[in-house]
C-alpha positions in Angstrom: 87.0 78.7 140.4 88.8 82.4 140.4 92.1 80.9 138.8 90.2 79.5 136.1 88.6 82.7 135.3 91.9 84.6 135.5 93.2 82.0 133.3 90.4 82.1 130.6 90.4 86.1 130.9 94.3 86.1 130.1 94.0 83.9 127.2 91.0 86.0 125.6 93.1 89.2 126.3 96.2 87.7 124.6 94.2 86.2 121.5 92.8 89.6 121.1 96.1 91.3 121.3 97.8 88.6 118.6 94.7 89.5 116.1 95.1 93.3 116.3 99.0 92.5 116.0 98.3 90.4 112.9 95.9 93.1 111.4 98.4 95.8 111.8 101.3 93.5 110.1 99.3 92.9 107.2 97.5 96.6 106.8 99.2 98.2 103.7 99.6 102.1 103.9 99.2 104.7 101.0 102.6 106.8 100.3 102.6 110.0 98.3 106.2 109.4 96.6 108.5 111.6 95.2 111.4 109.6 94.1 112.8 106.2 94.1 116.4 105.4 94.2 118.8 102.2 94.3 121.1 103.7 96.7 120.8 105.5 100.1 122.8 108.5 98.9 120.3 109.6 96.5 117.4 109.0 99.0 119.2 110.8 101.3 120.1 113.6 99.0 116.4 113.9 98.1 114.8 114.0 101.3 117.2 116.8 102.6 116.7 119.1 99.4 112.9 118.5 100.0 113.0 119.3 103.7 115.0 122.5 103.2 111.9 123.6 101.2 109.7 123.1 104.2 108.4 119.7 103.3 108.6 116.7 106.0 109.9 114.0 103.5 111.3 110.9 104.6 112.6 107.6 102.9 112.2 103.9 103.5 113.9 100.9 102.1 111.2 98.9 99.9 112.8 95.3 101.0 111.5 92.9 98.0 112.7 95.7 95.3 115.9 96.9 97.4 114.7 100.7 96.2 114.4 103.7 98.3 111.2 105.5 98.3 111.0 109.2 99.4 107.8 110.0 100.3 106.0 113.1 101.8 102.9 111.4 103.4 102.1 108.0 104.8 98.4 107.2 105.2 96.2 104.2 105.8 93.4 105.9 104.4 93.3 106.3 100.6 91.4 109.3 100.1 93.6 111.2 102.5 96.8 110.3 100.2 94.8 111.0 97.0 93.9 114.1 98.0 97.3 115.2 99.3 98.7 113.8 96.1 96.4 116.0 94.1 97.5 118.9 96.1 101.3 117.9 95.8 101.1 117.8 92.0 99.1 121.1 91.5 101.0 123.5 93.9 104.4 122.0 93.9 107.3 121.1 91.4 106.6 117.4 92.2 104.3 117.0 89.3 105.3 113.3 88.8 104.7 112.7 92.4 102.5 109.0 92.5 100.7 107.0 95.0 102.3 103.8 96.6 100.1 101.0 98.2 102.1 98.6 100.2 104.5 98.5 102.9 107.8 99.9 103.3 111.0 99.9 105.9 110.6 97.5 108.7 107.0 97.0 108.1 107.7 95.1 104.4 110.0 92.5 105.9 107.8 89.5 106.0 
């Protein structure tokens, strides 16, 4: 009886874990993007320039388009990303920053 309970508990636990991973894998994030490049050099150069100005810029490859996106914020919350985008456009030189919804980097390989 105890073995059967442990086996059922293990199956329930594993199926819950699989569901969480599936949801995470399909969840798209919002990115405040300031540049898109076909080559890694351009993305690295802009990222370095922006970070010297005190930002925490990062870049990631969007595999389907084969482009490097340089971004200042990644968030699962649209409201937070939109608010940050508005602030960046208003208070910095990155007036053409835009919001990208999707997956970048290792997460967009499916």
